Backbone bond lengths (Angstrom), bond angles and torsions (degrees), N, CA, C in turn:
res aa  C-N    CA-C-N  psi(-1)  N-CA   C-N-CA  omega(-1)  CA-C   N-CA-C  phi
1 G - - - 1.429 - - 1.519 110.86 -
2 A 1.311 115.74 177.47 1.463 121.39 179.31 1.521 110.08 -71.23
3 L 1.294 114.47 141.91 1.459 120.74 179.63 1.518 108.29 -90.87
4 G 1.327 116.98 124.74 1.456 121.27 179.17 1.516 111.46 -77.03
5 L 1.315 115.94 172.70 1.459 120.75 178.18 1.517 109.87 -73.44
6 N 1.322 115.16 151.48 1.466 122.60 -178.29 1.525 111.17 56.53
7 A 1.322 115.67 42.50 1.459 121.00 -178.32 1.529 109.64 -134.41
8 T 1.319 115.23 146.42 1.459 121.95 175.53 1.519 107.74 -115.67
9 S 1.327 116.15 136.28 1.457 120.34 -179.30 1.522 109.91 -132.44
10 F 1.332 114.96 164.73 1.454 122.73 179.17 1.519 108.29 -126.03
11 S 1.335 116.58 144.39 1.456 120.56 177.13 1.519 109.56 -144.73
12 S 1.321 115.30 135.75 1.465 120.10 175.18 1.524 111.01 -103.54
13 I 1.333 117.21 9.45 1.461 121.96 178.00 1.520 108.36 -87.32
14 F 1.335 116.48 121.19 1.460 121.03 -177.11 1.515 111.55 -72.17
15 S 1.312 115.93 135.37 1.463 123.28 166.24 1.527 105.84 -143.39
16 S 1.296 116.25 137.57 1.459 120.90 -175.26 1.522 111.18 -67.37
17 T 1.338 115.69 140.91 1.470 121.49 173.40 1.522 110.05 -109.72
18 N 1.336 117.24 16.20 1.460 120.60 -173.03 1.527 113.45 -61.14
19 V 1.319 118.67 -26.99 1.468 120.86 177.94 1.532 109.38 -59.29
20 I 1.332 116.65 -38.20 1.471 121.83 178.44 1.529 110.33 -92.52
21 S 1.333 116.37 -43.78 1.464 121.42 -172.22 1.521 113.82 -73.05
22 N 1.332 117.06 -30.55 1.464 120.98 -179.78 1.527 111.43 52.32
23 W 1.316 115.66 57.38 1.456 121.29 -179.70 1.526 110.26 -54.80
24 N 1.312 116.86 142.97 1.454 121.55 172.10 1.523 107.74 -61.21
25 K 1.339 117.55 141.22 1.469 120.77 -174.82 1.530 112.73 -59.60
26 L 1.338 118.18 -26.24 1.465 120.57 177.17 1.528 111.58 -72.81
27 N 1.321 116.75 -27.50 1.465 121.31 -177.15 1.523 113.84 -97.68
28 L 1.334 117.79 -20.76 1.458 121.75 -174.44 1.526 114.39 -51.92
29 P 1.346 119.77 -39.21 1.472 118.52 179.43 1.530 113.43 -62.77
30 Y 1.335 117.81 -15.00 1.463 121.19 -175.99 1.526 113.49 -102.04
31 E 1.346 117.31 3.29 1.469 119.44 -177.46 1.526 111.74 -55.50
32 E 1.317 117.10 -48.13 1.467 119.66 -178.13 1.524 111.62 -67.24
33 N 1.339 117.68 -35.94 1.465 120.79 179.05 1.526 111.94 -66.12
34 A 1.323 117.31 -31.85 1.460 121.17 -179.29 1.524 111.93 -76.30
35 F 1.321 116.57 -21.97 1.468 122.08 -173.54 1.523 112.46 -74.02
36 E 1.328 116.30 136.93 1.464 122.22 170.15 1.531 110.29 -124.42
37 I 1.341 116.56 -50.76 1.464 119.32 -176.03 1.530 110.71 -155.94
38 D 1.309 115.61 147.54 1.465 122.66 172.36 1.519 108.26 -107.60
39 M 1.302 116.39 136.04 1.455 122.30 171.41 1.526 105.25 -117.49
40 T 1.332 116.81 123.07 1.459 121.89 -173.87 1.521 109.98 -126.48
41 H 1.328 115.13 138.30 1.468 120.41 175.99 1.520 109.34 -122.72
42 N 1.326 116.12 125.15 1.460 122.70 173.88 1.515 108.22 -109.93
43 D 1.314 116.25 125.56 1.456 122.13 -175.83 1.523 109.46 -117.86
44 N 1.333 116.67 156.47 1.464 118.20 176.30 1.521 111.36 -69.02
45 K 1.320 117.97 -16.95 1.471 123.08 170.06 1.522 105.93 -103.19
46 T 1.330 117.06 104.92 1.464 121.03 -170.97 1.526 113.47 -60.01
47 E 1.329 117.92 -23.28 1.471 119.09 177.79 1.526 111.69 -67.88
48 R 1.331 117.00 -10.79 1.466 120.40 178.33 1.527 112.16 -102.94
49 N 1.325 118.36 8.43 1.465 121.50 174.99 1.526 109.54 -74.01
50 W 1.335 117.21 145.80 1.452 120.67 177.05 1.521 110.00 -155.47
51 S 1.343 114.23 162.09 1.453 121.59 175.72 1.528 107.82 -138.46
52 L 1.313 115.86 125.53 1.463 122.42 -179.92 1.513 108.17 -114.53
53 R 1.334 116.48 119.70 1.463 121.78 179.05 1.526 108.01 -102.55
54 I 1.322 115.53 125.43 1.460 122.14 -176.98 1.525 108.79 -111.86
55 G 1.339 115.61 137.87 1.454 121.27 -178.42 1.509 112.94 -88.86
56 K 1.320 115.90 173.43 1.470 122.30 -177.77 1.526 112.92 -62.21
57 G 1.327 117.32 -24.59 1.458 120.71 178.20 1.520 113.19 -91.12
58 G 1.331 117.30 6.35 1.452 121.30 -178.64 1.525 113.14 85.93
59 Q 1.318 116.85 2.25 1.464 121.20 -178.57 1.520 110.76 -80.95
60 I 1.329 115.97 153.16 1.456 120.18 173.08 1.525 107.47 -78.03
61 V 1.316 115.98 119.74 1.457 121.59 179.04 1.520 109.87 -92.59
62 S 1.326 116.74 -33.90 1.449 120.60 -175.12 1.522 109.53 -158.69
63 F 1.325 116.20 141.20 1.465 121.67 173.37 1.517 106.96 -133.26
64 I 1.319 116.35 110.64 1.459 122.17 -175.10 1.524 109.28 -109.85
65 V 1.326 115.60 125.57 1.455 123.52 177.08 1.525 108.18 -122.78
66 K 1.325 118.00 177.93 1.473 121.01 -174.40 1.540 113.55 -51.93
67 P 1.351 119.72 -46.42 1.475 118.28 -178.94 1.533 113.86 -69.61
68 G 1.332 117.81 -18.56 1.459 120.55 -178.75 1.511 110.67 146.38
69 E 1.316 116.35 -156.79 1.460 120.98 -177.57 1.516 109.71 -90.88
70 S 1.338 116.17 122.24 1.462 119.34 -178.17 1.520 112.77 -94.36
71 I 1.313 118.22 -20.83 1.469 122.16 174.38 1.518 106.44 -127.09
72 A 1.318 115.86 116.62 1.471 120.54 -177.16 1.523 109.31 -141.95
73 N 1.306 116.77 70.31 1.467 119.11 -175.29 1.514 113.57 -72.32
74 Q 1.308 118.33 -4.31 1.455 122.10 -179.41 1.519 112.90 -98.36
75 A 1.327 117.53 -0.84 1.463 120.32 -171.11 1.526 114.21 -95.79
76 T 1.318 118.34 -3.96 1.453 121.07 -174.18 1.518 110.82 -102.68
77 K 1.335 117.88 120.16 1.462 119.73 -177.62 1.528 112.29 -76.04
78 T 1.331 117.49 -20.93 1.467 119.43 -178.58 1.524 113.06 -87.19
79 S 1.317 117.86 -10.42 1.473 120.13 177.41 1.526 108.77 -140.72
80 I 1.310 115.58 63.25 1.458 121.65 -176.51 1.524 110.15 -58.73
81 W 1.312 115.09 124.07 1.465 124.76 178.31 1.519 112.81 61.80
82 N 1.317 116.74 17.91 1.454 119.74 172.43 1.521 108.15 -66.46
83 D 1.307 116.89 141.46 1.454 121.09 -178.00 1.525 109.54 -80.22
84 L 1.328 116.77 102.37 1.452 121.55 179.82 1.526 111.68 -98.43
85 V 1.313 117.18 5.80 1.455 121.30 -177.82 1.521 109.16 -80.06
86 Q 1.322 115.64 133.71 1.463 120.20 177.12 1.514 108.94 -71.31
87 Q 1.328 115.40 131.98 1.455 120.36 -179.03 1.513 109.70 -130.90
88 M 1.335 115.21 147.25 1.461 120.10 176.69 1.524 108.56 -84.28
89 V 1.313 115.45 140.17 1.463 121.42 -179.21 1.514 108.38 -131.05
90 A 1.318 116.64 137.11 1.466 121.43 176.03 1.525 108.07 -106.83
91 V 1.316 116.68 137.96 1.459 121.71 179.83 1.520 108.21 -119.00
92 Q 1.314 114.85 130.76 1.463 120.38 177.22 1.513 107.19 -107.42
93 T 1.341 117.35 122.75 1.456 121.00 -174.98 1.524 112.67 -86.29
94 R 1.322 117.82 -20.71 1.466 120.98 178.05 1.518 109.75 -122.07
95 P 1.320 117.05 145.00 1.472 118.11 177.12 1.523 110.03 -64.94
96 P 1.343 116.90 150.15 1.462 119.33 179.62 1.526 111.16 -67.71
97 K 1.321 115.83 151.16 1.478 120.96 175.29 1.508 108.27 -73.95
98 V 1.320 115.89 134.07 1.454 121.73 178.80 1.505 108.39 -113.00
99 N 1.301 117.91 122.84 1.472 122.30 177.73 1.519 109.21 -89.76
100 G 1.324 113.87 127.65 1.428 115.82 172.20 1.435 116.75 117.22
């Protein structure tokens, strides 16, 4: 159905984002295979609209905001499928204590 304002929705129905995403020609045949789900938010302030495409491995495949796509790890021919998504990492400086 139609998505109302100030609402977030989820869809598992594939539709290409290549018009915005501009997939590298080597990766374009795999766009549908990478797709798992779209999460979309429509806001009454259109500058706050966004679409987050998540892949089958739980990775962010695409993040589209008003100015364009801010995460496009499929668009670079020199680093095909390189993970360009920013991720948080925790570092432990001492080994954990083991009882026993």
